[in-house]
C-alpha positions as CSV (number, residue, x, y, z in Angstrom):
1,X,-9.9,-10.3,-13.9
2,X,-13.0,-9.7,-12.2
3,X,-13.5,-13.9,-10.8
4,X,-9.2,-13.6,-11.0
5,X,-9.1,-10.9,-7.9
6,X,-11.7,-13.0,-5.6
7,X,-9.3,-16.5,-6.3
8,X,-6.6,-14.2,-4.9
9,X,-9.2,-13.1,-2.4
10,X,-10.3,-16.4,-1.0
11,X,-6.4,-18.4,-1.9
12,X,-4.9,-15.4,1.1
13,X,-7.2,-16.0,2.9
14,X,-6.9,-19.0,3.2
15,X,-3.7,-18.9,4.0
16,X,-4.8,-16.6,7.1
17,X,-6.4,-19.2,9.1
18,X,-3.6,-21.4,8.5
19,X,-1.5,-18.5,9.7
20,X,-3.8,-18.0,12.7
21,X,-3.3,-21.9,13.1
22,X,0.7,-22.4,12.7
23,X,2.2,-19.2,13.3
24,X,4.4,-19.1,9.3
25,X,4.2,-15.6,8.0
26,X,1.6,-14.6,9.9
27,X,2.5,-10.7,9.4
28,X,3.1,-11.5,5.6
29,X,0.0,-12.6,4.7
30,X,-2.2,-10.5,7.0
31,X,-0.8,-7.3,5.0
32,X,-1.2,-10.0,1.7
33,X,-4.5,-10.0,3.8
34,X,-5.5,-6.6,3.9
35,X,-4.4,-5.9,1.1
36,X,-6.7,-8.1,-1.5
37,X,-9.1,-7.4,0.8
38,X,-8.4,-3.1,-0.3
39,X,-8.3,-4.5,-4.3
40,X,-11.8,-6.1,-4.0
41,X,-13.1,-3.4,-2.4
42,X,-11.8,-1.9,-5.2
43,X,-13.3,-4.0,-8.0
44,X,-16.0,-3.9,-6.6
45,X,-17.1,-0.2,-6.8
46,X,-15.6,0.3,-9.5
47,X,-17.8,-3.1,-10.8
48,X,-21.6,-0.4,-9.9
49,X,-20.2,1.9,-11.2
50,X,-20.2,1.0,-14.5
51,X,-23.7,0.4,-14.5
52,X,-25.2,3.0,-13.5
C-alpha cells in the first residue's frame, strides 16, 4: 500500500509540472498534489511510529 501511494504522488507531480507548462486544469492538479503530499506525509509519520 505504501508503494502505491508513492506512485500516486509521482504521477501527480508529473501532472502538476505538465499543468504549469501546458496550463491544463491547473487548479485541480494543484489540489490533488497537495492532497497527495498530505497523504504521503501522514503515511511517513505513521510508518515511523510503527517502528518505535
